[in-house]
MIMAR-390983 format. One record per residue (C-alpha): residue number from 1; x, y, z; chain. Coordinates in pm, whole numbers. Example, Ala and Ser with C-alpha at 12.3 -4.5 7.8 and 13.67 -1.06 7.14 Angstrom:
2
[1,[1230,-450,780],A];
[2,[1367,-106,714],A];
//
This chain:
386
[1,[-4072,5594,212],A];
[2,[-3840,5549,523],A];
[3,[-3513,5677,555],A];
[4,[-3366,5329,553],A];
[5,[-3568,5264,221],A];
[6,[-3438,5591,53],A];
[7,[-3086,5478,152],A];
[8,[-3130,5128,11],A];
[9,[-3265,5280,-322],A];
[10,[-2953,5492,-356],A];
[11,[-2702,5209,-283],A];
[12,[-2484,5115,-575],A];
[13,[-2260,4827,-526],A];
[14,[-1901,4885,-573],A];
[15,[-2031,5263,-608],A];
[16,[-2090,5154,-959],A];
[17,[-2212,5493,-1147],A];
[18,[-2166,5693,-848],A];
[19,[-1968,6043,-896],A];
[20,[-1729,6066,-619],A];
[21,[-1570,6408,-696],A];
[22,[-1435,6650,-956],A];
[23,[-1131,6622,-1161],A];
[24,[-940,6802,-1432],A];
[25,[-691,6535,-1488],A];
[26,[-846,6239,-1695],A];
[27,[-1158,6216,-1913],A];
[28,[-1286,5867,-2010],A];
[29,[-1533,5886,-2295],A];
[30,[-1664,5509,-2311],A];
[31,[-1919,5601,-2565],A];
[32,[-1670,5756,-2806],A];
[33,[-1395,5482,-2718],A];
[34,[-1153,5779,-2635],A];
[35,[-933,5874,-2332],A];
[36,[-802,6209,-2237],A];
[37,[-525,6345,-2008],A];
[38,[-565,6713,-1946],A];
[39,[-790,6748,-2262],A];
[40,[-530,6570,-2504],A];
[41,[-638,6244,-2654],A];
[42,[-409,5971,-2535],A];
[43,[-382,5838,-2899],A];
[44,[-198,6164,-2981],A];
[45,[20,6157,-2698],A];
[46,[186,5817,-2769],A];
[47,[269,5957,-3116],A];
[48,[389,6321,-3025],A];
[49,[476,6308,-2668],A];
[50,[697,6110,-2441],A];
[51,[647,5968,-2078],A];
[52,[826,6250,-1899],A];
[53,[629,6525,-2109],A];
[54,[299,6341,-2029],A];
[55,[389,6315,-1652],A];
[56,[463,6682,-1663],A];
[57,[137,6751,-1834],A];
[58,[-49,6531,-1548],A];
[59,[114,6700,-1284],A];
[60,[106,7058,-1383],A];
[61,[-200,7064,-1594],A];
[62,[-47,7171,-1907],A];
[63,[230,7072,-2159],A];
[64,[586,7209,-2076],A];
[65,[753,7463,-2274],A];
[66,[1114,7368,-2404],A];
[67,[1307,7496,-2076],A];
[68,[1050,7349,-1863],A];
[69,[1078,6988,-2005],A];
[70,[1457,7031,-2007],A];
[71,[1450,7108,-1613],A];
[72,[1201,6846,-1554],A];
[73,[1394,6565,-1735],A];
[74,[1704,6709,-1532],A];
[75,[1529,6653,-1215],A];
[76,[1421,6305,-1314],A];
[77,[1764,6212,-1403],A];
[78,[1900,6330,-1062],A];
[79,[1660,6106,-894],A];
[80,[1713,5785,-1078],A];
[81,[1997,5664,-831],A];
[82,[1823,5489,-532],A];
[83,[1955,5544,-195],A];
[84,[2186,5250,-87],A];
[85,[1970,5182,233],A];
[86,[1676,5117,-19],A];
[87,[1878,4880,-213],A];
[88,[2017,4725,81],A];
[89,[1658,4650,230],A];
[90,[1568,4496,-118],A];
[91,[1847,4211,-50],A];
[92,[1705,4151,269],A];
[93,[1362,4073,171],A];
[94,[1262,3682,193],A];
[95,[1337,3508,-129],A];
[96,[1052,3473,-354],A];
[97,[893,3788,-238],A];
[98,[629,3901,-473],A];
[99,[769,4197,-679],A];
[100,[450,4410,-600],A];
[101,[511,4344,-222],A];
[102,[856,4450,-281],A];
[103,[782,4754,-466],A];
[104,[537,4851,-207],A];
[105,[764,4813,81],A];
[106,[1069,4995,-104],A];
[107,[857,5297,-220],A];
[108,[731,5328,137],A];
[109,[1083,5309,272],A];
[110,[1234,5572,9],A];
[111,[1000,5828,211],A];
[112,[1277,5835,496],A];
[113,[1525,5954,238],A];
[114,[1339,6219,49],A];
[115,[1453,6572,164],A];
[116,[1102,6705,139],A];
[117,[963,6447,341],A];
[118,[809,6651,602],A];
[119,[692,6941,365],A];
[120,[352,6895,229],A];
[121,[338,7190,23],A];
[122,[239,7200,-337],A];
[123,[596,7278,-455],A];
[124,[728,6990,-231],A];
[125,[484,6747,-341],A];
[126,[581,6831,-711],A];
[127,[941,6756,-628],A];
[128,[848,6444,-437],A];
[129,[605,6349,-720],A];
[130,[916,6402,-964],A];
[131,[1136,6167,-740],A];
[132,[875,5902,-702],A];
[133,[825,5885,-1089],A];
[134,[1183,5839,-1148],A];
[135,[1258,5605,-826],A];
[136,[981,5377,-890],A];
[137,[1088,5272,-1227],A];
[138,[1444,5244,-1133],A];
[139,[1348,5025,-807],A];
[140,[1132,4780,-1050],A];
[141,[1428,4759,-1300],A];
[142,[1671,4656,-1039],A];
[143,[1446,4415,-845],A];
[144,[1541,4103,-1036],A];
[145,[1919,4164,-968],A];
[146,[1877,4291,-613],A];
[147,[1651,3985,-521],A];
[148,[1944,3771,-645],A];
[149,[2209,3958,-440],A];
[150,[2348,4104,-765],A];
[151,[2456,4464,-837],A];
[152,[2235,4632,-1086],A];
[153,[2371,4857,-1377],A];
[154,[2359,5227,-1280],A];
[155,[2123,5441,-1475],A];
[156,[2252,5589,-1787],A];
[157,[2227,5983,-1771],A];
[158,[2183,5999,-2158],A];
[159,[1863,5769,-2166],A];
[160,[1506,5847,-2106],A];
[161,[1303,5670,-1841],A];
[162,[1194,5406,-2081],A];
[163,[1529,5347,-2218],A];
[164,[1689,5337,-1856],A];
[165,[1417,5069,-1729],A];
[166,[1506,4835,-2027],A];
[167,[1862,4908,-2002],A];
[168,[1901,4838,-1633],A];
[169,[1659,4528,-1648],A];
[170,[1784,4351,-1966],A];
[171,[2155,4466,-1917],A];
[172,[2165,4586,-2288],A];
[173,[2090,4904,-2483],A];
[174,[1721,4874,-2602],A];
[175,[1648,4912,-2978],A];
[176,[1476,5246,-3093],A];
[177,[1167,5053,-3143],A];
[178,[1148,4867,-2785],A];
[179,[1229,5206,-2611],A];
[180,[946,5399,-2824],A];
[181,[697,5117,-2759],A];
[182,[778,5076,-2398],A];
[183,[744,5479,-2363],A];
[184,[400,5447,-2511],A];
[185,[299,5170,-2259],A];
[186,[416,5408,-1969],A];
[187,[202,5682,-2137],A];
[188,[-99,5453,-2176],A];
[189,[-102,5338,-1828],A];
[190,[-38,5678,-1668],A];
[191,[-389,5754,-1559],A];
[192,[-755,5654,-1596],A];
[193,[-978,5839,-1373],A];
[194,[-1103,5718,-1042],A];
[195,[-1009,5360,-1065],A];
[196,[-956,5168,-720],A];
[197,[-598,5247,-686],A];
[198,[-626,5612,-782],A];
[199,[-934,5642,-563],A];
[200,[-740,5481,-268],A];
[201,[-462,5727,-322],A];
[202,[-716,6027,-311],A];
[203,[-878,5886,-4],A];
[204,[-557,5869,175],A];
[205,[-457,6230,23],A];
[206,[-787,6365,163],A];
[207,[-673,6290,526],A];
[208,[-394,6522,446],A];
[209,[-143,6256,469],A];
[210,[170,6259,282],A];
[211,[226,6172,-75],A];
[212,[446,5846,-11],A];
[213,[172,5719,217],A];
[214,[-76,5782,-58],A];
[215,[105,5611,-338],A];
[216,[201,5302,-110],A];
[217,[-176,5259,-45],A];
[218,[-229,5293,-413],A];
[219,[42,5012,-494],A];
[220,[-147,4772,-239],A];
[221,[-470,4843,-438],A];
[222,[-320,4802,-783],A];
[223,[-182,4451,-669],A];
[224,[-519,4287,-672],A];
[225,[-613,4072,-981],A];
[226,[-926,4244,-1043],A];
[227,[-699,4559,-1099],A];
[228,[-369,4590,-1223],A];
[229,[-266,4205,-1152],A];
[230,[-471,4110,-1441],A];
[231,[-194,4167,-1691],A];
[232,[7,3876,-1509],A];
[233,[-295,3647,-1520],A];
[234,[-329,3704,-1889],A];
[235,[48,3602,-1942],A];
[236,[-24,3291,-1725],A];
[237,[-316,3201,-1950],A];
[238,[-127,3227,-2243],A];
[239,[164,3024,-2122],A];
[240,[-83,2755,-1987],A];
[241,[-211,2728,-2311],A];
[242,[122,2692,-2497],A];
[243,[24,2663,-2851],A];
[244,[-216,2784,-3117],A];
[245,[-379,2461,-3168],A];
[246,[-475,2426,-2788],A];
[247,[-663,2749,-2771],A];
[248,[-995,2642,-2869],A];
[249,[-1012,2347,-2629],A];
[250,[-867,2531,-2347],A];
[251,[-1111,2818,-2385],A];
[252,[-1410,2594,-2396],A];
[253,[-1305,2444,-2101],A];
[254,[-1297,2767,-1921],A];
[255,[-1651,2870,-2038],A];
[256,[-1791,2536,-1941],A];
[257,[-1659,2567,-1589],A];
[258,[-1745,2945,-1555],A];
[259,[-1391,3062,-1515],A];
[260,[-1347,3430,-1573],A];
[261,[-1108,3516,-1882],A];
[262,[-836,3768,-1771],A];
[263,[-785,4076,-1983],A];
[264,[-1149,4127,-2084],A];
[265,[-1433,4363,-1968],A];
[266,[-1424,4692,-1817],A];
[267,[-1655,4892,-1588],A];
[268,[-1629,5201,-1807],A];
[269,[-1590,5053,-2167],A];
[270,[-1905,4840,-2156],A];
[271,[-2007,4864,-2514],A];
[272,[-1656,4889,-2701],A];
[273,[-1288,4783,-2665],A];
[274,[-1057,4981,-2431],A];
[275,[-894,5223,-2646],A];
[276,[-567,5158,-2468],A];
[277,[-606,4790,-2583],A];
[278,[-646,4909,-2956],A];
[279,[-306,5099,-2928],A];
[280,[-147,4805,-2743],A];
[281,[-252,4542,-3001],A];
[282,[-68,4761,-3245],A];
[283,[228,4762,-3052],A];
[284,[208,4384,-3010],A];
[285,[185,4358,-3398],A];
[286,[490,4584,-3446],A];
[287,[725,4401,-3211],A];
[288,[604,4045,-3340],A];
[289,[706,4161,-3696],A];
[290,[1044,4314,-3571],A];
[291,[1135,3989,-3366],A];
[292,[1002,3744,-3604],A];
[293,[790,3612,-3322],A];
[294,[409,3586,-3382],A];
[295,[339,3295,-3147],A];
[296,[224,3520,-2848],A];
[297,[15,3754,-3056],A];
[298,[-140,3469,-3268],A];
[299,[-247,3276,-2927],A];
[300,[-401,3622,-2809],A];
[301,[-586,3678,-3114],A];
[302,[-726,3337,-3101],A];
[303,[-819,3385,-2729],A];
[304,[-987,3725,-2821],A];
[305,[-1185,3521,-3096],A];
[306,[-1310,3266,-2878],A];
[307,[-1417,3525,-2611],A];
[308,[-1582,3740,-2847],A];
[309,[-1779,3461,-3032],A];
[310,[-1878,3326,-2676],A];
[311,[-1985,3639,-2527],A];
[312,[-2166,3756,-2849],A];
[313,[-2380,3399,-2850],A];
[314,[-2504,3493,-2498],A];
[315,[-2589,3847,-2614],A];
[316,[-2346,3997,-2367],A];
[317,[-2028,4116,-2569],A];
[318,[-1710,4135,-2378],A];
[319,[-1416,4335,-2515],A];
[320,[-1038,4329,-2436],A];
[321,[-914,4588,-2181],A];
[322,[-578,4743,-2133],A];
[323,[-440,4429,-1965],A];
[324,[-492,4191,-2231],A];
[325,[-245,4320,-2510],A];
[326,[-3,4461,-2248],A];
[327,[84,4101,-2169],A];
[328,[210,4020,-2516],A];
[329,[382,4345,-2536],A];
[330,[577,4321,-2212],A];
[331,[677,3965,-2303],A];
[332,[807,4059,-2628],A];
[333,[1015,4329,-2466],A];
[334,[1157,4034,-2260],A];
[335,[1013,4174,-1935],A];
[336,[956,3899,-1676],A];
[337,[599,3822,-1611],A];
[338,[638,3890,-1225],A];
[339,[724,4260,-1326],A];
[340,[407,4335,-1544],A];
[341,[207,4470,-1265],A];
[342,[501,4664,-1088],A];
[343,[529,4815,-1432],A];
[344,[169,4928,-1432],A];
[345,[254,5094,-1098],A];
[346,[546,5264,-1233],A];
[347,[321,5410,-1502],A];
[348,[34,5514,-1285],A];
[349,[271,5672,-1034],A];
[350,[236,5996,-1256],A];
[351,[-130,5987,-1227],A];
[352,[-148,5889,-860],A];
[353,[76,6199,-783],A];
[354,[-129,6433,-998],A];
[355,[-443,6310,-814],A];
[356,[-263,6353,-489],A];
[357,[-175,6710,-565],A];
[358,[-522,6796,-699],A];
[359,[-694,6658,-387],A];
[360,[-478,6882,-168],A];
[361,[-574,7195,-389],A];
[362,[-941,7177,-298],A];
[363,[-961,6904,-24],A];
[364,[-1254,6769,165],A];
[365,[-1226,6439,380],A];
[366,[-1369,6156,183],A];
[367,[-1623,6002,411],A];
[368,[-1913,5794,231],A];
[369,[-2202,5645,432],A];
[370,[-2263,5269,486],A];
[371,[-2589,5082,446],A];
[372,[-2609,4869,765],A];
[373,[-2763,4522,695],A];
[374,[-2664,4349,1011],A];
[375,[-2903,4289,1347],A];
[376,[-3009,4541,1588],A];
[377,[-3094,4568,1969],A];
[378,[-2980,4230,2053],A];
[379,[-2993,4157,2413],A];
[380,[-2634,4112,2572],A];
[381,[-2581,3774,2749],A];
[382,[-2316,3707,3007],A];
[383,[-2033,3488,2899],A];
[384,[-2137,3201,3126],A];
[385,[-2489,3189,2965],A];
[386,[-2367,3177,2594],A];
//
């Protein structure tokens, strides 16, 4: 076998099934339908932990002691206020700027005002990560107001990150149930192994670049509809259907034309439902009951039933992923659809920063090979003879 044939044999489109590195941060057990952060089942974390504690766990590798958590929360609170220059830039973006584009630009711009900007030590990266986790949520919450030239609400120092986001966005104190469910959403989206955006962050980190550059690149990767952007597409699908009695005909039309149904299928959870989707479905049910609004959940469940029956009839079962029920949950929380993917970025910021720090701890430049499939040894022709 020639070297070219051996390379072809090893080639995996999309790096499917290829192990690209080691990590102690996240374990995805697709067979057992479980997800672990630093050894802790995420199903336990959403019950017993909070997003701040989970972020500390991801960054530091262990659950904080009481004093450590108090200190970490204080650092987060002190970082919630955005530099006025960042807010001013937000008001100068073109009208109608995509919220993910705005978030990407503002997170990148925020680097210029970080006191540890030029320090790439582990200690400084932890401080920058803490600020990024706080500031990304604060920026996202203020984007609608800033886009309209309005003055956003200042963060409430007595509130958690989840409470503050809803408070600044909605202009009212969130209920205890709303704050708890949104906090759980942040935990559920915080990390998920070497997904596209996290791998992007690690590639940038491996060049020994800075943490802001790394997470800015990750935001760009998350924006894509095949990654984080799928949650917005789910909401657009629900809105386009409009009512429960139109689900069947709409879905049959999608199946007939071969259109992909957003919020279904996962590269890792091939033979089971995404465990995050299971937990988010429970949150959607709780919110629907609390708000007396079952329309979104009913339509979602009908879509799921149609996809399940269609895929099983073709012997290719497809299951909901994290994006499917997050759309209903966010909508029930009164969050605008164009903020769904930015919220994903806010949650995943904790994971991206953890992976950045881990990559720097035992770094090796990530430089895969390519399988060249183009022509060879072409004769150069002068421009007048072409």
